[in-house]
All heavy atoms as a GROMACS GRO file, in nm:
protein
  516
    1MET      N    1   0.085  -0.117   0.000
    1MET     CA    2   0.000   0.000   0.000
    1MET      C    3   0.089   0.122   0.000
    1MET      O    4   0.172   0.140   0.088
    1MET     CB    5  -0.087  -0.005   0.125
    1MET     CG    6  -0.164   0.119   0.154
    1MET     SD    7  -0.329   0.134   0.088
    1MET     CE    8  -0.394  -0.027   0.092
    2ASP      N    9   0.076   0.207  -0.100
    2ASP     CA   10   0.153   0.330  -0.104
    2ASP      C   11   0.060   0.450  -0.115
    2ASP      O   12  -0.058   0.436  -0.143
    2ASP     CB   13   0.257   0.329  -0.216
    2ASP     CG   14   0.194   0.320  -0.354
    2ASP    OD1   15   0.077   0.356  -0.371
    2ASP    OD2   16   0.265   0.276  -0.446
    3LEU      N   17   0.113   0.567  -0.088
    3LEU     CA   18   0.031   0.687  -0.084
    3LEU      C   19  -0.034   0.717  -0.218
    3LEU      O   20  -0.150   0.758  -0.224
    3LEU     CB   21   0.115   0.805  -0.037
    3LEU     CG   22   0.041   0.933  -0.004
    3LEU    CD1   23  -0.070   0.908   0.098
    3LEU    CD2   24   0.137   1.037   0.048
    4GLU      N   25   0.036   0.694  -0.327
    4GLU     CA   26  -0.022   0.720  -0.460
    4GLU      C   27  -0.140   0.629  -0.487
    4GLU      O   28  -0.241   0.670  -0.544
    4GLU     CB   29   0.084   0.706  -0.568
    4GLU     CG   30   0.035   0.752  -0.705
    4GLU     CD   31  -0.014   0.896  -0.706
    4GLU    OE1   32   0.044   0.981  -0.637
    4GLU    OE2   33  -0.113   0.924  -0.776
    5ARG      N   34  -0.130   0.504  -0.445
    5ARG     CA   35  -0.243   0.410  -0.462
    5ARG      C   36  -0.363   0.456  -0.380
    5ARG      O   37  -0.477   0.446  -0.425
    5ARG     CB   38  -0.199   0.271  -0.418
    5ARG     CG   39  -0.305   0.168  -0.439
    5ARG     CD   40  -0.252   0.029  -0.413
    5ARG     NE   41  -0.361  -0.064  -0.412
    5ARG     CZ   42  -0.366  -0.174  -0.342
    5ARG    NH1   43  -0.263  -0.209  -0.268
    5ARG    NH2   44  -0.470  -0.253  -0.345
    6ILE      N   45  -0.337   0.508  -0.260
    6ILE     CA   46  -0.446   0.560  -0.177
    6ILE      C   47  -0.511   0.679  -0.247
    6ILE      O   48  -0.634   0.685  -0.258
    6ILE     CB   49  -0.392   0.603  -0.038
    6ILE    CG1   50  -0.350   0.479   0.041
    6ILE    CG2   51  -0.497   0.683   0.038
    6ILE    CD1   52  -0.276   0.510   0.170
    7ARG      N   53  -0.430   0.774  -0.297
    7ARG     CA   54  -0.486   0.891  -0.367
    7ARG      C   55  -0.570   0.849  -0.487
    7ARG      O   56  -0.679   0.901  -0.510
    7ARG     CB   57  -0.373   0.982  -0.414
    7ARG     CG   58  -0.310   1.062  -0.307
    7ARG     CD   59  -0.209   1.160  -0.368
    7ARG     NE   60  -0.144   1.234  -0.264
    7ARG     CZ   61  -0.013   1.236  -0.244
    7ARG    NH1   62   0.068   1.168  -0.322
    7ARG    NH2   63   0.038   1.306  -0.146
    8THR      N   64  -0.520   0.756  -0.565
    8THR     CA   65  -0.591   0.710  -0.683
    8THR      C   66  -0.723   0.645  -0.645
    8THR      O   67  -0.826   0.672  -0.707
    8THR     CB   68  -0.504   0.611  -0.762
    8THR    OG1   69  -0.382   0.677  -0.798
    8THR    CG2   70  -0.575   0.562  -0.887
    9GLY      N   71  -0.720   0.562  -0.542
    9GLY     CA   72  -0.843   0.496  -0.498
    9GLY      C   73  -0.948   0.593  -0.448
    9GLY      O   74  -1.067   0.581  -0.479
   10VAL      N   75  -0.905   0.692  -0.372
   10VAL     CA   76  -0.998   0.793  -0.322
   10VAL      C   77  -1.057   0.874  -0.437
   10VAL      O   78  -1.178   0.894  -0.445
   10VAL     CB   79  -0.929   0.886  -0.220
   10VAL    CG1   80  -1.016   1.006  -0.186
   10VAL    CG2   81  -0.895   0.809  -0.093
   11ALA      N   82  -0.971   0.920  -0.528
   11ALA     CA   83  -1.020   0.999  -0.641
   11ALA      C   84  -1.115   0.918  -0.727
   11ALA      O   85  -1.219   0.969  -0.770
   11ALA     CB   86  -0.902   1.048  -0.724
   12ARG      N   87  -1.085   0.791  -0.750
   12ARG     CA   88  -1.173   0.706  -0.830
   12ARG      C   89  -1.307   0.685  -0.761
   12ARG      O   90  -1.413   0.693  -0.822
   12ARG     CB   91  -1.106   0.572  -0.856
   12ARG     CG   92  -1.190   0.481  -0.946
   12ARG     CD   93  -1.129   0.345  -0.959
   12ARG     NE   94  -1.122   0.290  -0.823
   12ARG     CZ   95  -1.057   0.180  -0.790
   12ARG    NH1   96  -0.993   0.113  -0.881
   12ARG    NH2   97  -1.055   0.138  -0.668
   13SER      N   98  -1.303   0.663  -0.630
   13SER     CA   99  -1.425   0.638  -0.554
   13SER      C  100  -1.515   0.761  -0.548
   13SER      O  101  -1.636   0.750  -0.552
   13SER     CB  102  -1.392   0.593  -0.412
   13SER     OG  103  -1.322   0.471  -0.414
   14LEU      N  104  -1.453   0.880  -0.537
   14LEU     CA  105  -1.530   1.003  -0.524
   14LEU      C  106  -1.557   1.070  -0.658
   14LEU      O  107  -1.632   1.166  -0.664
   14LEU     CB  108  -1.456   1.100  -0.432
   14LEU     CG  109  -1.441   1.052  -0.288
   14LEU    CD1  110  -1.362   1.154  -0.208
   14LEU    CD2  111  -1.575   1.028  -0.223
   15GLY      N  112  -1.498   1.022  -0.764
   15GLY     CA  113  -1.525   1.076  -0.896
   15GLY      C  114  -1.430   1.187  -0.940
   15GLY      O  115  -1.433   1.226  -1.055
   16SER      N  116  -1.351   1.242  -0.850
   16SER     CA  117  -1.254   1.345  -0.887
   16SER      C  118  -1.154   1.361  -0.773
   16SER      O  119  -1.172   1.308  -0.666
   16SER     CB  120  -1.322   1.478  -0.914
   16SER     OG  121  -1.365   1.538  -0.793
   17ALA      N  122  -1.052   1.439  -0.799
   17ALA     CA  123  -0.951   1.463  -0.696
   17ALA      C  124  -0.986   1.583  -0.609
   17ALA      O  125  -0.927   1.603  -0.504
   17ALA     CB  126  -0.815   1.484  -0.762
   18ALA      N  127  -1.082   1.665  -0.652
   18ALA     CA  128  -1.118   1.785  -0.576
   18ALA      C  129  -1.174   1.748  -0.439
   18ALA      O  130  -1.258   1.660  -0.426
   18ALA     CB  131  -1.221   1.866  -0.654
   19GLY      N  132  -1.125   1.814  -0.336
   19GLY     CA  133  -1.177   1.795  -0.202
   19GLY      C  134  -1.136   1.667  -0.133
   19GLY      O  135  -1.196   1.628  -0.034
   20THR      N  136  -1.036   1.599  -0.182
   20THR     CA  137  -0.997   1.471  -0.123
   20THR      C  138  -0.881   1.483  -0.025
   20THR      O  139  -0.838   1.382   0.030
   20THR     CB  140  -0.958   1.370  -0.233
   20THR    OG1  141  -0.846   1.420  -0.305
   20THR    CG2  142  -1.073   1.342  -0.326
   21HIS      N  143  -0.833   1.605   0.000
   21HIS     CA  144  -0.713   1.622   0.084
   21HIS      C  145  -0.731   1.563   0.223
   21HIS      O  146  -0.642   1.495   0.274
   21HIS     CB  147  -0.674   1.769   0.093
   21HIS     CG  148  -0.647   1.830  -0.040
   21HIS    ND1  149  -0.536   1.798  -0.115
   21HIS    CD2  150  -0.719   1.918  -0.115
   21HIS    CE1  151  -0.538   1.864  -0.228
   21HIS    NE2  152  -0.647   1.938  -0.231
   22TYR      N  153  -0.844   1.589   0.287
   22TYR     CA  154  -0.865   1.537   0.422
   22TYR      C  155  -0.876   1.384   0.421
   22TYR      O  156  -0.826   1.318   0.511
   22TYR     CB  157  -0.990   1.599   0.486
   22TYR     CG  158  -0.973   1.746   0.512
   22TYR    CD1  159  -1.046   1.840   0.442
   22TYR    CD2  160  -0.882   1.790   0.608
   22TYR    CE1  161  -1.029   1.975   0.466
   22TYR    CE2  162  -0.865   1.926   0.633
   22TYR     CZ  163  -0.939   2.018   0.562
   22TYR     OH  164  -0.922   2.150   0.585
   23ILE      N  165  -0.940   1.332   0.320
   23ILE     CA  166  -0.954   1.187   0.310
   23ILE      C  167  -0.818   1.122   0.288
   23ILE      O  168  -0.784   1.023   0.352
   23ILE     CB  169  -1.054   1.149   0.199
   23ILE    CG1  170  -1.192   1.200   0.236
   23ILE    CG2  171  -1.055   0.999   0.177
   23ILE    CD1  172  -1.292   1.194   0.125
   24VAL      N  173  -0.739   1.180   0.200
   24VAL     CA  174  -0.605   1.126   0.175
   24VAL      C  175  -0.521   1.134   0.302
   24VAL      O  176  -0.447   1.041   0.334
   24VAL     CB  177  -0.538   1.198   0.056
   24VAL    CG1  178  -0.392   1.159   0.044
   24VAL    CG2  179  -0.612   1.165  -0.073
   25ALA      N  180  -0.534   1.243   0.376
   25ALA     CA  181  -0.459   1.255   0.501
   25ALA      C  182  -0.500   1.146   0.599
   25ALA      O  183  -0.415   1.084   0.664
   25ALA     CB  184  -0.481   1.393   0.562
   26ALA      N  185  -0.629   1.120   0.610
   26ALA     CA  186  -0.677   1.014   0.700
   26ALA      C  187  -0.625   0.878   0.656
   26ALA      O  188  -0.584   0.796   0.739
   26ALA     CB  189  -0.829   1.015   0.705
   27LEU      N  190  -0.624   0.855   0.527
   27LEU     CA  191  -0.575   0.728   0.476
   27LEU      C  192  -0.424   0.717   0.492
   27LEU      O  193  -0.371   0.608   0.514
   27LEU     CB  194  -0.617   0.708   0.330
   27LEU     CG  195  -0.768   0.693   0.312
   27LEU    CD1  196  -0.803   0.687   0.163
   27LEU    CD2  197  -0.820   0.571   0.384
   28HIS      N  198  -0.356   0.829   0.484
   28HIS     CA  199  -0.211   0.828   0.508
   28HIS      C  200  -0.183   0.789   0.654
   28HIS      O  201  -0.092   0.712   0.682
   28HIS     CB  202  -0.150   0.964   0.475
   28HIS     CG  203  -0.002   0.968   0.490
   28HIS    ND1  204   0.082   0.897   0.408
   28HIS    CD2  205   0.076   1.032   0.578
   28HIS    CE1  206   0.207   0.918   0.446
   28HIS    NE2  207   0.206   1.000   0.549
   29LEU      N  208  -0.263   0.841   0.747
   29LEU     CA  209  -0.248   0.802   0.887
   29LEU      C  210  -0.277   0.653   0.905
   29LEU      O  211  -0.211   0.586   0.984
   29LEU     CB  212  -0.340   0.886   0.976
   29LEU     CG  213  -0.299   1.033   0.989
   29LEU    CD1  214  -0.407   1.111   1.065
   29LEU    CD2  215  -0.164   1.047   1.056
   30ALA      N  216  -0.372   0.601   0.830
   30ALA     CA  217  -0.399   0.457   0.834
   30ALA      C  218  -0.277   0.380   0.786
   30ALA      O  219  -0.241   0.276   0.843
   30ALA     CB  220  -0.522   0.423   0.750
   31HIS      N  221  -0.213   0.431   0.684
   31HIS     CA  222  -0.091   0.368   0.632
   31HIS      C  223   0.017   0.365   0.741
   31HIS      O  224   0.085   0.264   0.760
   31HIS     CB  225  -0.042   0.443   0.509
   31HIS     CG  226   0.081   0.385   0.449
   31HIS    ND1  227   0.205   0.437   0.471
   31HIS    CD2  228   0.099   0.278   0.367
   31HIS    CE1  229   0.295   0.366   0.407
   31HIS    NE2  230   0.233   0.269   0.343
   32LEU      N  231   0.031   0.475   0.814
   32LEU     CA  232   0.127   0.479   0.924
   32LEU      C  233   0.090   0.379   1.033
   32LEU      O  234   0.178   0.315   1.092
   32LEU     CB  235   0.137   0.620   0.981
   32LEU     CG  236   0.199   0.725   0.888
   32LEU    CD1  237   0.192   0.862   0.952
   32LEU    CD2  238   0.342   0.688   0.852
   33ALA      N  239  -0.038   0.364   1.059
   33ALA     CA  240  -0.082   0.267   1.160
   33ALA      C  241  -0.046   0.125   1.118
   33ALA      O  242  -0.012   0.042   1.203
   33ALA     CB  243  -0.233   0.279   1.183
   34LEU      N  244  -0.052   0.097   0.989
   34LEU     CA  245  -0.013  -0.035   0.940
   34LEU      C  246   0.138  -0.054   0.945
   34LEU      O  247   0.187  -0.164   0.970
   34LEU     CB  248  -0.062  -0.055   0.797
   34LEU     CG  249  -0.213  -0.066   0.779
   34LEU    CD1  250  -0.249  -0.061   0.631
   34LEU    CD2  251  -0.264  -0.193   0.843
   35THR      N  252   0.210   0.052   0.922
   35THR     CA  253   0.356   0.046   0.919
   35THR      C  254   0.416   0.035   1.059
   35THR      O  255   0.515  -0.035   1.078
   35THR     CB  256   0.413   0.170   0.848
   35THR    OG1  257   0.355   0.178   0.717
   35THR    CG2  258   0.564   0.161   0.832
   36PHE      N  259   0.355   0.102   1.155
   36PHE     CA  260   0.408   0.106   1.292
   36PHE      C  261   0.303   0.062   1.394
   36PHE      O  262   0.269   0.137   1.485
   36PHE     CB  263   0.457   0.248   1.326
   36PHE     CG  264   0.558   0.301   1.231
   36PHE    CD1  265   0.525   0.396   1.137
   36PHE    CD2  266   0.689   0.253   1.235
   36PHE    CE1  267   0.619   0.446   1.048
   36PHE    CE2  268   0.784   0.302   1.146
   36PHE     CZ  269   0.750   0.398   1.052
   37PRO      N  270   0.249  -0.058   1.382
   37PRO     CA  271   0.141  -0.100   1.472
   37PRO      C  272   0.184  -0.109   1.618
   37PRO      O  273   0.102  -0.088   1.708
   37PRO     CB  274   0.101  -0.238   1.418
   37PRO     CG  275   0.222  -0.286   1.346
   37PRO     CD  276   0.288  -0.164   1.290
   38HIS      N  277   0.310  -0.135   1.643
   38HIS     CA  278   0.360  -0.147   1.780
   38HIS      C  279   0.362  -0.014   1.854
   38HIS      O  280   0.367  -0.011   1.977
   38HIS     CB  281   0.501  -0.205   1.778
   38HIS     CG  282   0.597  -0.123   1.696
   38HIS    ND1  283   0.598  -0.131   1.558
   38HIS    CD2  284   0.687  -0.030   1.731
   38HIS    CE1  285   0.689  -0.047   1.512
   38HIS    NE2  286   0.745   0.016   1.615
   39ALA      N  287   0.354   0.097   1.782
   39ALA     CA  288   0.361   0.230   1.844
   39ALA      C  289   0.223   0.281   1.888
   39ALA      O  290   0.215   0.387   1.948
   39ALA     CB  291   0.422   0.329   1.746
   40LEU      N  292   0.118   0.205   1.860
   40LEU     CA  293  -0.017   0.251   1.889
   40LEU      C  294  -0.092   0.149   1.974
   40LEU      O  295  -0.065   0.029   1.966
   40LEU     CB  296  -0.094   0.271   1.758
   40LEU     CG  297  -0.031   0.368   1.658
   40LEU    CD1  298  -0.099   0.354   1.523
   40LEU    CD2  299  -0.039   0.510   1.709
   41SER      N  300  -0.191   0.197   2.048
   41SER     CA  301  -0.279   0.106   2.120
   41SER      C  302  -0.379   0.045   2.021
   41SER      O  303  -0.394   0.093   1.908
   41SER     CB  304  -0.355   0.180   2.230
   41SER     OG  305  -0.451   0.268   2.172
   42ALA      N  306  -0.448  -0.056   2.063
   42ALA     CA  307  -0.548  -0.121   1.977
   42ALA      C  308  -0.657  -0.021   1.937
   42ALA      O  309  -0.702  -0.019   1.822
   42ALA     CB  310  -0.609  -0.242   2.047
   43ALA      N  311  -0.699   0.063   2.031
   43ALA     CA  312  -0.802   0.162   2.001
   43ALA      C  313  -0.752   0.265   1.900
   43ALA      O  314  -0.827   0.305   1.809
   43ALA     CB  315  -0.847   0.231   2.130
   44GLN      N  316  -0.628   0.309   1.914
   44GLN     CA  317  -0.571   0.404   1.819
   44GLN      C  318  -0.561   0.343   1.680
   44GLN      O  319  -0.593   0.408   1.581
   44GLN     CB  320  -0.433   0.450   1.866
   44GLN     CG  321  -0.436   0.540   1.987
   44GLN     CD  322  -0.299   0.563   2.045
   44GLN    OE1  323  -0.213   0.475   2.045
   44GLN    NE2  324  -0.275   0.684   2.096
   45ARG      N  325  -0.515   0.219   1.672
   45ARG     CA  326  -0.506   0.151   1.542
   45ARG      C  327  -0.643   0.141   1.477
   45ARG      O  328  -0.659   0.170   1.358
   45ARG     CB  329  -0.444   0.012   1.557
   45ARG     CG  330  -0.294   0.011   1.556
   45ARG     CD  331  -0.237  -0.129   1.543
   45ARG     NE  332  -0.292  -0.225   1.638
   45ARG     CZ  333  -0.250  -0.240   1.763
   45ARG    NH1  334  -0.150  -0.168   1.808
   45ARG    NH2  335  -0.305  -0.330   1.842
   46ALA      N  336  -0.743   0.101   1.554
   46ALA     CA  337  -0.879   0.087   1.500
   46ALA      C  338  -0.930   0.220   1.446
   46ALA      O  339  -0.990   0.226   1.338
   46ALA     CB  340  -0.973   0.032   1.606
   47LEU      N  341  -0.905   0.327   1.520
   47LEU     CA  342  -0.949   0.460   1.478
   47LEU      C  343  -0.880   0.503   1.349
   47LEU      O  344  -0.944   0.554   1.257
   47LEU     CB  345  -0.923   0.561   1.589
   47LEU     CG  346  -0.966   0.705   1.561
   47LEU    CD1  347  -1.118   0.712   1.546
   47LEU    CD2  348  -0.921   0.794   1.674
   48LEU      N  349  -0.750   0.480   1.341
   48LEU     CA  350  -0.674   0.523   1.223
   48LEU      C  351  -0.699   0.434   1.102
   48LEU      O  352  -0.685   0.478   0.988
   48LEU     CB  353  -0.524   0.527   1.255
   48LEU     CG  354  -0.483   0.635   1.355
   48LEU    CD1  355  -0.334   0.622   1.386
   48LEU    CD2  356  -0.515   0.774   1.303
   49LEU      N  357  -0.738   0.309   1.124
   49LEU     CA  358  -0.762   0.218   1.012
   49LEU      C  359  -0.906   0.225   0.959
   49LEU      O  360  -0.934   0.176   0.849
   49LEU     CB  361  -0.728   0.075   1.052
   49LEU     CG  362  -0.579   0.050   1.077
   49LEU    CD1  363  -0.558  -0.092   1.130
   49LEU    CD2  364  -0.499   0.074   0.952
   50ALA      N  365  -0.996   0.288   1.032
   50ALA     CA  366  -1.137   0.296   0.988
   50ALA      C  367  -1.152   0.360   0.850
   50ALA      O  368  -1.227   0.309   0.766
   50ALA     CB  369  -1.220   0.370   1.092
   51PRO      N  370  -1.081   0.472   0.819
   51PRO     CA  371  -1.095   0.530   0.684
   51PRO      C  372  -1.045   0.436   0.574
   51PRO      O  373  -1.100   0.433   0.464
   51PRO     CB  374  -1.010   0.657   0.689
   51PRO     CG  375  -0.999   0.690   0.833
   51PRO     CD  376  -1.001   0.559   0.905
   52LEU      N  377  -0.943   0.359   0.603
   52LEU     CA  378  -0.891   0.264   0.505
   52LEU      C  379  -0.996   0.158   0.473
   52LEU      O  380  -1.019   0.125   0.357
   52LEU     CB  381  -0.762   0.200   0.555
   52LEU     CG  382  -0.695   0.100   0.464
   52LEU    CD1  383  -0.657   0.164   0.332
   52LEU    CD2  384  -0.574   0.040   0.531
   53GLU      N  385  -1.059   0.107   0.576
   53GLU     CA  386  -1.165   0.008   0.556
   53GLU      C  387  -1.280   0.067   0.475
   53GLU      O  388  -1.334   0.002   0.385
   53GLU     CB  389  -1.212  -0.045   0.690
   53GLU     CG  390  -1.107  -0.126   0.763
   53GLU     CD  391  -1.147  -0.162   0.905
   53GLU    OE1  392  -1.262  -0.135   0.945
   53GLU    OE2  393  -1.062  -0.217   0.976
   54ALA      N  394  -1.318   0.191   0.506
   54ALA     CA  395  -1.426   0.257   0.433
   54ALA      C  396  -1.389   0.277   0.287
   54ALA      O  397  -1.471   0.258   0.197
   54ALA     CB  398  -1.460   0.390   0.498
   55ALA      N  399  -1.263   0.315   0.261
   55ALA     CA  400  -1.218   0.335   0.123
   55ALA      C  401  -1.217   0.204   0.045
   55ALA      O  402  -1.252   0.202  -0.073
   55ALA     CB  403  -1.078   0.397   0.122
   56GLU      N  404  -1.180   0.095   0.111
   56GLU     CA  405  -1.180  -0.034   0.043
   56GLU      C  406  -1.323  -0.074   0.006
   56GLU      O  407  -1.347  -0.125  -0.103
   56GLU     CB  408  -1.115  -0.140   0.131
   56GLU     CG  409  -0.965  -0.123   0.141
   56GLU     CD  410  -0.901  -0.219   0.239
   56GLU    OE1  411  -0.973  -0.284   0.318
   56GLU    OE2  412  -0.778  -0.229   0.236
   57ILE      N  413  -1.418  -0.049   0.095
   57ILE     CA  414  -1.558  -0.079   0.066
   57ILE      C  415  -1.608   0.007  -0.049
   57ILE      O  416  -1.674  -0.042  -0.141
   57ILE     CB  417  -1.644  -0.060   0.192
   57ILE    CG1  418  -1.608  -0.166   0.296
   57ILE    CG2  419  -1.793  -0.063   0.158
   57ILE    CD1  420  -1.666  -0.142   0.434
   58ALA      N  421  -1.575   0.138  -0.045
   58ALA     CA  422  -1.617   0.228  -0.152
   58ALA      C  423  -1.553   0.189  -0.285
   58ALA      O  424  -1.618   0.193  -0.389
   58ALA     CB  425  -1.580   0.372  -0.117
   59GLY      N  426  -1.427   0.150  -0.283
   59GLY     CA  427  -1.359   0.107  -0.405
   59GLY      C  428  -1.421  -0.018  -0.463
   59GLY      O  429  -1.439  -0.029  -0.584
   60ALA      N  430  -1.456  -0.112  -0.377
   60ALA     CA  431  -1.521  -0.235  -0.424
   60ALA      C  432  -1.656  -0.204  -0.484
   60ALA      O  433  -1.695  -0.260  -0.587
   60ALA     CB  434  -1.534  -0.334  -0.309
   61ALA      N  435  -1.730  -0.111  -0.423
   61ALA     CA  436  -1.860  -0.073  -0.477
   61ALA      C  437  -1.845  -0.004  -0.612
   61ALA      O  438  -1.922  -0.030  -0.704
   61ALA     CB  439  -1.933   0.018  -0.378
   62ALA      N  440  -1.744   0.084  -0.624
   62ALA     CA  441  -1.720   0.153  -0.751
   62ALA      C  442  -1.681   0.053  -0.859
   62ALA      O  443  -1.725   0.064  -0.974
   62ALA     CB  444  -1.611   0.258  -0.734
   63ASP      N  445  -1.598  -0.045  -0.824
   63ASP     CA  446  -1.560  -0.147  -0.921
   63ASP      C  447  -1.682  -0.229  -0.964
   63ASP      O  448  -1.695  -0.263  -1.080
   63ASP     CB  449  -1.454  -0.241  -0.862
   63ASP     CG  450  -1.319  -0.174  -0.848
   63ASP    OD1  451  -1.298  -0.068  -0.910
   63ASP    OD2  452  -1.235  -0.227  -0.773
   64SER      N  453  -1.769  -0.257  -0.870
   64SER     CA  454  -1.889  -0.334  -0.900
   64SER      C  455  -1.979  -0.259  -0.997
   64SER      O  456  -2.030  -0.315  -1.094
   64SER     CB  457  -1.966  -0.368  -0.771
   64SER     OG  458  -2.086  -0.432  -0.800
   65VAL      N  459  -1.998  -0.129  -0.973
   65VAL     CA  460  -2.080  -0.047  -1.061
   65VAL      C  461  -2.016  -0.038  -1.199
   65VAL      O  462  -2.082  -0.050  -1.301
   65VAL     CB  463  -2.101   0.094  -1.000
   65VAL    CG1  464  -2.161   0.189  -1.101
   65VAL    CG2  465  -2.188   0.085  -0.876
   66SER      N  466  -1.885  -0.022  -1.202
   66SER     CA  467  -1.813  -0.014  -1.329
   66SER      C  468  -1.828  -0.143  -1.408
   66SER      O  469  -1.851  -0.141  -1.528
   66SER     CB  470  -1.665   0.016  -1.302
   66SER     OG  471  -1.592   0.011  -1.421
   67MET      N  472  -1.816  -0.256  -1.340
   67MET     CA  473  -1.829  -0.384  -1.409
   67MET      C  474  -1.971  -0.407  -1.457
   67MET      O  475  -1.994  -0.460  -1.565
   67MET     CB  476  -1.784  -0.498  -1.316
   67MET     CG  477  -1.634  -0.498  -1.293
   67MET     SD  478  -1.581  -0.640  -1.199
   67MET     CE  479  -1.604  -0.769  -1.321
   68ASP      N  480  -2.070  -0.365  -1.380
   68ASP     CA  481  -2.209  -0.379  -1.421
   68ASP      C  482  -2.236  -0.301  -1.548
   68ASP      O  483  -2.304  -0.347  -1.639
   68ASP     CB  484  -2.306  -0.331  -1.311
   68ASP     CG  485  -2.307  -0.424  -1.191
   68ASP    OD1  486  -2.260  -0.539  -1.204
   68ASP    OD2  487  -2.356  -0.382  -1.084
   69GLY      N  488  -2.178  -0.179  -1.558
   69GLY     CA  489  -2.194  -0.098  -1.677
   69GLY      C  490  -2.127  -0.160  -1.797
   69GLY      O  491  -2.177  -0.154  -1.908
   70THR      N  492  -2.013  -0.224  -1.777
   70THR     CA  493  -1.940  -0.289  -1.885
   70THR      C  494  -2.017  -0.408  -1.938
   70THR      O  495  -2.028  -0.429  -2.058
   70THR     CB  496  -1.800  -0.333  -1.838
   70THR    OG1  497  -1.732  -0.219  -1.788
   70THR    CG2  498  -1.722  -0.396  -1.950
   71ILE      N  499  -2.074  -0.485  -1.848
   71ILE     CA  500  -2.149  -0.604  -1.887
   71ILE      C  501  -2.275  -0.566  -1.963
   71ILE      O  502  -2.311  -0.627  -2.062
   71ILE     CB  503  -2.184  -0.690  -1.764
   71ILE    CG1  504  -2.055  -0.746  -1.704
   71ILE    CG2  505  -2.281  -0.801  -1.798
   71ILE    CD1  506  -2.073  -0.812  -1.568
   72ALA      N  507  -2.343  -0.459  -1.918
   72ALA     CA  508  -2.468  -0.418  -1.982
   72ALA      C  509  -2.444  -0.358  -2.120
   72ALA      O  510  -2.531  -0.359  -2.204
   72ALA     CB  511  -2.540  -0.317  -1.892
   73ALA      N  512  -2.327  -0.305  -2.144
   73ALA     CA  513  -2.300  -0.236  -2.270
   73ALA      C  514  -2.283  -0.328  -2.383
   73ALA      O  515  -2.283  -0.430  -2.411
   73ALA     CB  516  -2.173  -0.152  -2.259
   0.00000   0.00000   0.00000
């Protein structure tokens, strides 16, 4: 997981790059939580990883919609 992949996923999920700075920052913190799990409590890790989980769900939903459109065409 790298920061550029996070940015791309957020922009794809939201439809554009405008207004994604806070989301990317939250996902960057999630990346740090994955990189340094020993430095955080379980509650801190859960809080920092929540945006990453939400982005993965949104990305899967966007992929599903994209595939549905491809199949119907």
